[in-house]
C-alpha positions as CSV (number, residue, x, y, z in Angstrom):
1,X,-9.1,-0.8,-8.7
2,X,-9.2,-3.4,-6.0
3,X,-9.1,-2.7,-1.9
4,X,-4.8,-3.6,-1.7
5,X,-3.8,-6.5,0.5
6,X,-1.8,-4.4,3.3
7,X,-4.3,-1.4,2.2
8,X,-4.7,1.4,-0.5
9,X,-6.3,0.7,-3.7
10,X,-4.5,-1.7,-6.3
11,X,-4.0,-1.0,-10.0
12,X,-5.3,-4.1,-11.3
13,X,-4.7,-3.1,-15.0
14,X,-3.1,-0.2,-16.3
15,X,-3.5,0.3,-19.8
16,X,-1.2,1.2,-22.3
17,X,-0.7,4.7,-23.1
18,X,-3.9,5.4,-20.9
19,X,-3.6,8.0,-17.5
20,X,-2.7,5.5,-14.9
21,X,0.9,4.3,-17.8
22,X,1.4,8.2,-18.9
23,X,1.7,8.5,-14.6
24,X,3.8,6.3,-14.0
25,X,2.1,3.2,-12.3
26,X,1.9,-0.1,-13.0
27,X,-0.2,-3.4,-12.4
28,X,-0.4,-3.7,-9.6
29,X,0.7,-1.0,-7.9
30,X,-1.4,-0.6,-4.2
31,X,-2.2,3.4,-3.7
32,X,-1.7,4.5,-0.8
33,X,-2.0,8.5,-0.5
34,X,-3.2,11.5,-2.5
35,X,-1.0,14.7,-1.2
36,X,-1.2,12.9,2.2
37,X,-4.6,11.9,2.4
38,X,-4.9,8.5,2.9
39,X,-6.5,6.1,0.8
40,X,-8.1,3.2,1.6
41,X,-11.2,2.5,-0.9
42,X,-11.2,3.7,-4.4
43,X,-13.7,6.4,-3.2
44,X,-11.1,8.2,-1.4
45,X,-8.9,7.9,-4.2
46,X,-11.5,10.0,-6.8
47,X,-12.1,11.6,-4.0
48,X,-8.9,12.9,-2.9
49,X,-7.7,13.0,-6.4
50,X,-10.5,16.2,-7.2
51,X,-9.6,17.6,-4.3
52,X,-5.5,17.8,-5.3
53,X,-6.7,18.8,-8.8
54,X,-9.3,21.8,-7.0
55,X,-6.8,22.4,-4.5
56,X,-3.9,23.4,-7.5
57,X,-5.8,25.1,-10.1
58,X,-3.5,27.3,-11.4
59,X,-1.5,24.0,-13.0
60,X,1.7,25.4,-10.9
61,X,1.8,22.7,-7.9
62,X,2.9,19.3,-8.3
63,X,0.6,16.4,-6.9
64,X,1.8,13.9,-4.5
65,X,0.4,10.2,-5.1
66,X,2.6,7.2,-3.0
67,X,2.4,3.9,-4.3
68,X,3.2,0.7,-3.1
69,X,5.3,-1.4,-5.4
70,X,7.8,-4.6,-4.7
71,X,8.0,-4.4,-1.2
72,X,9.4,-0.7,-1.6
73,X,7.2,2.9,-1.0
74,X,7.6,5.2,-4.3
75,X,6.2,8.9,-4.8
76,X,5.0,9.9,-7.7
77,X,4.8,13.6,-8.3
78,X,3.1,15.3,-11.1
79,X,4.3,17.8,-12.2
80,X,2.7,20.0,-14.7
81,X,6.5,22.0,-15.3
82,X,8.0,19.6,-14.8
83,X,6.8,16.1,-15.6
84,X,6.8,13.0,-13.6
85,X,9.1,12.1,-11.1
86,X,9.7,8.9,-9.0
87,X,11.8,8.2,-6.5
88,X,12.0,5.5,-3.7
89,X,11.0,6.9,0.2
90,X,11.0,4.3,2.4
91,X,9.2,0.0,2.9
92,X,6.2,-0.2,4.4
């Protein structure tokens, strides 16, 4: 992962079958936020991810990840009850 060209953290390589692949991330995605917490560095990503998981330890609430991909913004919802959902939410 590297700093994204327009903010966020750029996913440089997704390993097939790995965690990022399983949650729907692709090579070149820019992760912009996790549960409305801005992500501008790898450290931000780790902190936001740990906070979100820690706040939701009962495993019932989805985690929201906003990514920029191909000129659009997408919301990934990682939901323990319903799996992974993805929808376009705008243009960066």
